[in-house]
N, C-alpha and C positions, 0 to 999 in steps of 0.2 A: 820243170823238174826241181825237186827239193834240193836245196844246197846241203852238201854233206858237211858236217861239223868236223873241223880239223882237230886232230889230237892235241896240237899245240895250244888251241883255244881252250880246250878242256883243262889242260895243265895250268894255264894262266889263271883259270878260275878257282883252282884248288884252295888257295889261301882263304878265299871268301866262303867256300863251301864248308869250311871248318865251323863257321858260326851256325850254319843250318844244322850240322851234326850235333853241335852243342845244345841247340834249342830242342832237338828231339830227345836227347838225354834228360834235359831238365823237365820237359813235359812228362816224360815217362816216369821219372822218379817222383815228381809231384803228384801225379795221378794214382800211382800204385803204392806209395809208401805206407798207407794205412790199410792195405788190402787184407792183411792177416794171412792165415795159412791158405795156400792155394795149390792146385795141381795144374800143370800145363798138359793139354791134350792135343796131339798132332795126328794128322791123317789126311787122306785125299779129299780135295774139293769136288772130285768127280764121282764120289760114291753116291749111288742112287738110294732113294728112301726105301726102296724095296729090298735092299741088300741087308743081310743079317748083321753086318758090321755097323751099319747105320743104327739099327735097333740097339746093338750092344753099346755103342758110344752114347746113345741117349740114356740108356739105363745106367751106365757108368757115371755120367755127369750128374744124374739125379741122385744116385746113392752117395756120391762124394759130397754133393751140396747138402744133403740131409745130415751129413756128419760135420757140417760146419766149414767145408772147404769152398773157396771160390774156384771157379773154373776159368782157366785162361786158354783161349784158342787163337788161331790166326784170323778169326772173324769171318771166314768164307763159308762156302756151302759144304755139302757132304758131311764128312765126319765132324768137322768143326761146328756146323749148324746143329747137328744131332746132340753134341755135347753141351752146347750153349742152351739148346732147347730143354734138355733134361735139368740143367742147373736152374734155369729161370722158372720152370714149372714147379721146382722144389722150393722156390723162394730164396735161392742162393744168388750170390753175385756172379754175373755172367759177363766175363771180360773178353773183348775181341781186339787183338792187335793187328790191325789191317795194314797191308803193304800196298804202296802205289807202284804198279807195274804197267807196262804197255797194254796187256790184256786186263783191263781194269776190273778189280774185284770189289763187289759191293759188300758192305757189312750185312750179315744176316740179321733178320728181324728179332732174333732171340738174345742179342747182345744188349746188356744193360749199361755197360761201361765201354764205349768204343774209343780206341786210340789209333791215330794214323801215323804211319812211318814211311819214309822214303828209302831208308837205308836198312838193308837186311841185317847187318851186323848189330845195329842199335836195337832192332826188334828182337834179335836172338838173345841179346843181353837181358832184356826185360823178361823173357821166358825163363832164363836160367836164374836170374836174381830173385824173382818172386815166386817161382814154382818150387814147392817142396818136393815134388815128384814129377817125373815125365812119363806120360802114358802114350806110347807110340803105336797107333792103329795102322792098318794097311794104307799104303800110299806110294807115291812115286819118288822122283828125284829129290823134291823139296823135303819130303818126310824123311827120306834116308839121310839127307844132308844134316838135318836137325838131330837125328839119332846118332850118327857117327861122330859129328863134331862134339856132341855132349859126352859120349863115352870116351873120346880121345882126351877131353879135358880132365875127366876123372882118372883115366889111365896115367896121364902125365902129372897128376897131382896139382894141376892148376886150379882146381876147385875141390872142395871137400866132397867126399862121396855122398850121393843121395839116391833115392830109389828111381831106377829107370826100368820100365816094364814094356816089353814088346807084346802087343795085343794082337792075336790072330796066329795061332800056332801053325795052322795049315798054310796061311799066306806066306809066312816068313820061313817055312821049313827049308826051302831051296837055298835061301841065303845062309841059314844056319849050317846047312850041310857043307856049303862052300867054305864058310869061316873055319869049320872044324877040320875039313879034309884038305884044305889048301893053306889057309893062313896059319893055322896051328901046326900042321905037319911040316910046313916050310919054315917054321920058327920065326914067322913074322909077328906073332903074338905069343903070349904065355898062357898056360892053362888057367892061371888065376884071373886073367883078363875076361874070361867068360863069366866070371862071377860079378862083373860090374853091373850086369843087367839080368833080368829074368823074364820068362815067358808066362803069360797067364791069359785065359779067356773068361775068368770069373771075377766080376766086379767086387764081390765080397772078399775074395782072396786078395785082390789088389789093395783094398782098404786095410785089411789086416796086415799085409806086408808093409805098407807105408807107416801105419801107426806103430807097429812092432819096431820098425827101424828107428823111429824117433823116440819111442819109449826107452829103447836100449841106449840111444845116444843122449838121453837126458833131456829130451824135448827140444833140442836145438833146431 
């Protein structure tokens, strides 16, 4: 029988764990500092290649790459693979930020710049720091976590506003209905908070939205 690790042992190792965390920050900053303009694309690793959203993610990655954007994903299968595939085939930089988890995830073959992370919060920072926009395709808890944490950072003004797009109007409509009929009606959010992100299923419209945002902001 495998010996259970005591919580006290984990706490004792915390000071040394800081050095590993620091090394992940340094590796990420060093690898991505010259990436240029990029978009971060999120979505389910379980998405089948026959699904319409897989095709949409591939097309979106390709069009953004043609416009000179690097594509950053979580390096896995499904939506991530599709976006990396589109970017690579268009001759763009195809970045994959892989995470080490018990159900080990392999980097998909379309990633041209792979990075490995053990800590989710370090990985999330890389998405936010280097992605000029977030495109959130259909996904599960991980995808929703990335979406809600990001819009919370914008809402609380911990980061400057940047384009956040929910892709898949049909998929997200139930969540949107709940946000409007419960969160908004119960005064848990303000009406202006709904403007932090937008919905779109059109890659060309997404590109126009992102470029219009930065043209208006002076190219920042």
